[in-house]
Structure formats: C-alpha cells, structure tokens
MDAnalysis code that builds the backbone (N, CA, C; Angstrom):
import MDAnalysis as mda
import numpy as np

u = mda.Universe.empty(303, n_residues=101, atom_resindex=np.repeat(np.arange(101), 3), trajectory=True)
u.add_TopologyAttr("name", ["N", "CA", "C"] * 101)
u.add_TopologyAttr("resid", np.arange(1, 102))
u.add_TopologyAttr("resname", ["UNK", "UNK", "UNK", "UNK", "UNK", "UNK", "UNK", "UNK", "UNK", "UNK", "UNK", "UNK", "UNK", "UNK", "UNK", "UNK", "UNK", "UNK", "UNK", "UNK", "UNK", "UNK", "UNK", "UNK", "UNK", "UNK", "UNK", "UNK", "UNK", "UNK", "UNK", "UNK", "UNK", "UNK", "UNK", "UNK", "UNK", "UNK", "UNK", "UNK", "UNK", "UNK", "UNK", "UNK", "UNK", "UNK", "UNK", "UNK", "UNK", "UNK", "UNK", "UNK", "UNK", "UNK", "UNK", "UNK", "UNK", "UNK", "UNK", "UNK", "UNK", "UNK", "UNK", "UNK", "UNK", "UNK", "UNK", "UNK", "UNK", "UNK", "UNK", "UNK", "UNK", "UNK", "UNK", "UNK", "UNK", "UNK", "UNK", "UNK", "UNK", "UNK", "UNK", "UNK", "UNK", "UNK", "UNK", "UNK", "UNK", "UNK", "UNK", "UNK", "UNK", "UNK", "UNK", "UNK", "UNK", "UNK", "UNK", "UNK", "UNK"])
u.atoms.positions = np.array([
    [9.246, 49.301, -30.627],
    [9.475, 48.405, -31.660],
    [10.955, 48.530, -32.080],
    [11.616, 47.417, -32.148],
    [13.050, 47.415, -32.583],
    [13.067, 47.339, -34.111],
    [13.845, 48.150, -34.750],
    [14.012, 48.067, -36.201],
    [14.432, 49.381, -36.778],
    [14.857, 49.296, -37.995],
    [15.247, 50.519, -38.710],
    [14.065, 51.358, -39.036],
    [14.244, 52.590, -39.458],
    [13.143, 53.411, -39.834],
    [12.295, 52.769, -40.942],
    [12.971, 52.163, -41.887],
    [12.293, 51.572, -43.020],
    [11.422, 50.376, -42.547],
    [11.934, 49.578, -41.599],
    [11.188, 48.478, -41.046],
    [9.956, 48.962, -40.300],
    [10.128, 50.048, -39.507],
    [9.009, 50.577, -38.780],
    [7.944, 51.145, -39.693],
    [8.342, 51.817, -40.756],
    [7.362, 52.366, -41.701],
    [6.584, 51.214, -42.379],
    [7.361, 50.184, -42.811],
    [6.679, 49.000, -43.447],
    [5.727, 48.312, -42.497],
    [6.145, 48.110, -41.223],
    [5.259, 47.466, -40.246],
    [4.061, 48.298, -39.925],
    [4.249, 49.617, -39.743],
    [3.113, 50.476, -39.451],
    [2.125, 50.487, -40.620],
    [2.655, 50.563, -41.865],
    [1.779, 50.518, -43.020],
    [0.931, 49.238, -43.058],
    [1.602, 48.136, -42.797],
    [0.875, 46.860, -42.755],
    [-0.179, 46.839, -41.677],
    [0.138, 47.352, -40.523],
    [-0.828, 47.415, -39.416],
    [-2.005, 48.335, -39.756],
    [-1.722, 49.495, -40.412],
    [-2.803, 50.314, -40.777],
    [-3.740, 49.657, -41.774],
    [-3.157, 48.904, -42.743],
    [-3.935, 48.187, -43.729],
    [-4.769, 47.073, -43.105],
    [-4.324, 46.571, -41.948],
    [-5.065, 45.525, -41.258],
    [-6.121, 46.139, -40.291],
    [-6.192, 47.407, -40.240],
    [-7.255, 48.058, -39.458],
    [-6.833, 48.622, -38.104],
    [-5.544, 48.574, -37.750],
    [-5.069, 49.183, -36.504],
    [-5.147, 50.681, -36.670],
    [-5.670, 51.343, -35.684],
    [-5.871, 52.817, -35.817],
    [-4.553, 53.576, -35.766],
    [-4.523, 54.708, -36.374],
    [-3.352, 55.559, -36.343],
    [-3.067, 56.001, -34.877],
    [-4.115, 56.276, -34.157],
    [-3.990, 56.681, -32.739],
    [-3.275, 55.611, -31.919],
    [-3.610, 54.354, -32.172],
    [-2.929, 53.221, -31.428],
    [-1.464, 53.216, -31.838],
    [-1.155, 53.427, -33.087],
    [0.237, 53.332, -33.514],
    [1.056, 54.513, -32.983],
    [0.427, 55.642, -32.739],
    [1.107, 56.799, -32.170],
    [1.618, 56.552, -30.779],
    [1.031, 55.541, -30.155],
    [1.476, 55.168, -28.774],
    [2.718, 54.266, -28.743],
    [3.095, 53.737, -29.876],
    [4.189, 52.841, -30.007],
    [5.509, 53.618, -30.097],
    [6.438, 53.300, -29.211],
    [7.745, 53.921, -29.344],
    [8.548, 53.180, -30.445],
    [8.728, 53.839, -31.549],
    [9.394, 53.205, -32.635],
    [10.087, 54.169, -33.535],
    [11.310, 53.963, -33.966],
    [12.147, 52.880, -33.425],
    [12.544, 53.184, -32.004],
    [12.673, 52.162, -31.198],
    [13.036, 52.326, -29.815],
    [14.526, 52.659, -29.620],
    [14.821, 53.392, -28.617],
    [16.247, 53.679, -28.264],
    [16.494, 55.155, -28.349],
    [17.512, 55.616, -27.604],
    [17.963, 57.003, -27.634],
    [19.044, 57.167, -28.731],
    [19.091, 58.320, -29.313],
    [20.073, 58.584, -30.355],
    [21.501, 58.777, -29.724],
    [22.222, 57.680, -29.618],
    [23.581, 57.705, -29.058],
    [24.601, 57.683, -30.169],
    [24.175, 57.490, -31.405],
    [25.062, 57.417, -32.549],
    [25.702, 56.070, -32.784],
    [25.312, 55.069, -31.961],
    [25.946, 53.776, -32.054],
    [25.427, 52.952, -33.250],
    [26.249, 52.057, -33.729],
    [25.872, 51.180, -34.823],
    [26.035, 49.699, -34.507],
    [26.938, 49.419, -33.519],
    [27.182, 48.010, -33.153],
    [26.003, 47.503, -32.269],
    [25.762, 46.199, -32.292],
    [24.634, 45.639, -31.561],
    [24.634, 46.002, -30.074],
    [25.834, 46.010, -29.417],
    [25.908, 46.357, -28.014],
    [25.607, 47.852, -27.798],
    [25.927, 48.714, -28.778],
    [25.618, 50.124, -28.627],
    [24.129, 50.359, -28.841],
    [23.503, 49.601, -29.712],
    [22.081, 49.736, -29.931],
    [21.350, 49.229, -28.699],
    [21.827, 48.143, -28.130],
    [21.234, 47.622, -26.903],
    [21.326, 48.603, -25.776],
    [22.440, 49.302, -25.669],
    [22.580, 50.347, -24.633],
    [21.636, 51.482, -24.832],
    [21.383, 51.894, -26.099],
    [20.467, 52.980, -26.374],
    [19.051, 52.581, -26.024],
    [18.690, 51.309, -26.254],
    [17.343, 50.813, -25.930],
    [17.140, 50.765, -24.414],
    [18.186, 50.241, -23.738],
    [18.076, 50.150, -22.278],
    [18.066, 51.552, -21.637],
    [18.771, 52.483, -22.197],
    [18.749, 53.867, -21.702],
    [17.310, 54.464, -21.821],
    [16.694, 54.188, -22.939],
    [15.328, 54.728, -23.110],
    [14.359, 54.047, -22.126],
    [14.497, 52.754, -21.931],
    [13.645, 51.999, -20.977],
    [13.839, 52.515, -19.570],
    [15.054, 52.743, -19.157],
    [15.327, 53.180, -17.795],
    [14.757, 54.615, -17.648],
    [14.972, 55.455, -18.634],
    [14.440, 56.850, -18.556],
    [12.909, 56.812, -18.452],
    [12.281, 55.975, -19.241],
    [10.795, 55.904, -19.183],
    [10.318, 55.393, -17.878],
    [10.987, 54.378, -17.357],
    [10.602, 53.765, -16.061],
    [10.738, 54.742, -14.899],
    [11.767, 55.612, -14.961],
    [12.072, 56.483, -13.842],
    [11.732, 57.914, -14.088],
    [11.043, 58.220, -15.175],
    [10.669, 59.610, -15.477],
    [11.832, 60.476, -15.899],
    [12.851, 59.890, -16.469],
    [13.980, 60.684, -16.928],
    [13.698, 61.343, -18.282],
    [14.535, 62.351, -18.618],
    [14.315, 63.052, -19.867],
    [15.120, 62.480, -21.007],
    [16.162, 61.736, -20.757],
    [17.011, 61.251, -21.804],
    [18.047, 62.296, -22.250],
    [18.019, 63.471, -21.646],
    [18.920, 64.543, -21.966],
    [20.240, 64.377, -21.195],
    [21.358, 64.946, -21.703],
    [22.593, 64.912, -20.936],
    [22.378, 65.636, -19.577],
    [22.975, 65.142, -18.520],
    [22.767, 65.756, -17.197],
    [23.256, 67.195, -17.181],
    [24.245, 67.535, -18.009],
    [24.653, 68.929, -17.996],
    [23.553, 69.897, -18.487],
    [22.652, 69.361, -19.350],
    [21.504, 70.131, -19.809],
    [20.423, 70.196, -18.747],
    [20.238, 69.080, -18.041],
    [19.198, 68.973, -17.027],
    [19.541, 69.868, -15.834],
    [20.756, 69.822, -15.349],
    [21.144, 70.554, -14.188],
    [21.812, 71.874, -14.503],
    [21.960, 72.208, -15.781],
    [22.618, 73.472, -16.216],
    [23.936, 73.617, -15.442],
    [24.120, 74.736, -14.805],
    [25.375, 74.953, -14.089],
    [25.325, 74.593, -12.631],
    [24.277, 73.960, -12.190],
    [24.114, 73.595, -10.795],
    [25.117, 72.422, -10.430],
    [25.355, 71.558, -11.331],
    [26.065, 70.337, -11.022],
    [27.442, 70.236, -11.665],
    [27.524, 70.429, -12.944],
    [28.791, 70.334, -13.715],
    [29.484, 71.673, -13.785],
    [30.061, 72.101, -12.724],
    [30.740, 73.353, -12.683],
    [32.055, 73.288, -13.474],
    [32.834, 72.294, -13.175],
    [34.177, 72.132, -13.855],
    [34.056, 71.441, -15.219],
    [33.002, 70.675, -15.443],
    [32.774, 70.001, -16.684],
    [33.930, 69.079, -17.077],
    [34.522, 68.405, -16.143],
    [35.561, 67.425, -16.383],
    [35.048, 66.063, -15.876],
    [35.315, 65.042, -16.641],
    [34.916, 63.722, -16.293],
    [36.113, 62.788, -16.316],
    [36.330, 62.074, -15.265],
    [37.409, 61.054, -15.249],
    [36.832, 59.726, -15.540],
    [37.270, 59.094, -16.579],
    [36.726, 57.796, -17.036],
    [37.755, 56.708, -16.787],
    [37.252, 55.586, -16.251],
    [38.090, 54.405, -16.063],
    [37.392, 53.345, -16.926],
    [38.128, 52.797, -17.865],
    [37.544, 51.797, -18.747],
    [38.058, 50.411, -18.410],
    [37.169, 49.437, -18.413],
    [37.576, 48.036, -18.174],
    [37.116, 47.187, -19.317],
    [37.901, 46.189, -19.652],
    [37.478, 45.247, -20.666],
    [36.593, 44.179, -20.092],
    [36.187, 43.195, -20.858],
    [35.244, 42.196, -20.450],
    [35.745, 41.358, -19.267],
    [37.071, 41.244, -19.102],
    [37.621, 40.454, -18.032],
    [37.739, 41.283, -16.722],
    [37.435, 42.538, -16.807],
    [37.575, 43.398, -15.633],
    [38.908, 44.068, -15.532],
    [39.778, 43.807, -16.497],
    [41.072, 44.436, -16.480],
    [40.917, 45.916, -16.838],
    [41.605, 46.785, -16.115],
    [41.552, 48.182, -16.395],
    [42.769, 48.597, -17.201],
    [42.653, 48.752, -18.505],
    [43.819, 49.060, -19.351],
    [44.290, 50.514, -19.201],
    [43.485, 51.384, -18.674],
    [43.910, 52.791, -18.559],
    [42.714, 53.642, -18.220],
    [42.997, 54.887, -18.006],
    [41.953, 55.830, -17.712],
    [42.335, 57.159, -18.371],
    [41.384, 58.025, -18.576],
    [41.692, 59.334, -19.138],
    [40.714, 60.373, -18.661],
    [41.112, 61.600, -18.813],
    [40.281, 62.713, -18.371],
    [39.746, 63.384, -19.634],
    [38.466, 63.625, -19.658],
    [37.826, 64.312, -20.775],
    [37.232, 65.574, -20.289],
    [37.557, 66.675, -20.935],
    [36.996, 67.956, -20.626],
    [36.195, 68.445, -21.811],
    [35.027, 68.924, -21.534],
    [34.172, 69.443, -22.625],
    [34.876, 70.538, -23.373],
    [34.928, 70.437, -24.707],
    [35.543, 71.426, -25.486],
    [37.032, 71.172, -25.699],
    [37.626, 70.130, -25.061],
    [39.055, 69.899, -25.246],
    [39.224, 69.027, -26.509],
    [40.411, 69.004, -27.013],
    [40.695, 68.242, -28.231],
    [41.368, 66.886, -27.859],
    [41.483, 66.595, -26.579],
    [42.114, 65.292, -26.182],
    [41.178, 64.480, -25.519],
])
C-alpha cells in the first residue's frame, strides 16, 4: 500500500472496523518501499520499485557490501557516471566508503 504511516494506520483501522482480519492485514506490505531516505516522487518510486524487484527475485534489500561481506567489495570504491534526462554525461566521480569527498 502506498502512503504515509498515518495514511496506512487510518486505512488499516477502517479495514479492521469493516471486518477485515488482523491476520489478513499483516500480509500487506505497507507502507511499500525500501528506506532510501528519499522524499521526491522519483525517489519514492525508486524505493518502491527496489522493494518489488527484491521481492520478485528473492533479494534481501540489504546493501551488497553486507550481503557479500568481504567477498566482493574488497576495495570499497565505486566509480559513478551520472547522466541527465537527455543522456548527457555532465561528469563522474569516485566515491570511497568512509571518505569525505
């Protein structure tokens, strides 16, 4: 269910009052989405899609560095290339865990 915590609580309360069982409501993913910290509509959409993909494929939703521990991310550096909506690449940067840049 998409919505704020308050909306989910209000909807669940209304459904309980209409006779929907608590057990049935416990099966509903609400609010939907992974906690990515986003507030913009496109960020919320990304968090919802991430949860759907994880559920479809049996993913954990955890960062890969936690899933693979030291097996995969030995150097812990990620090179990011960012593109705007037109496909133009304005720049790229290197992010290292624990770095201040």
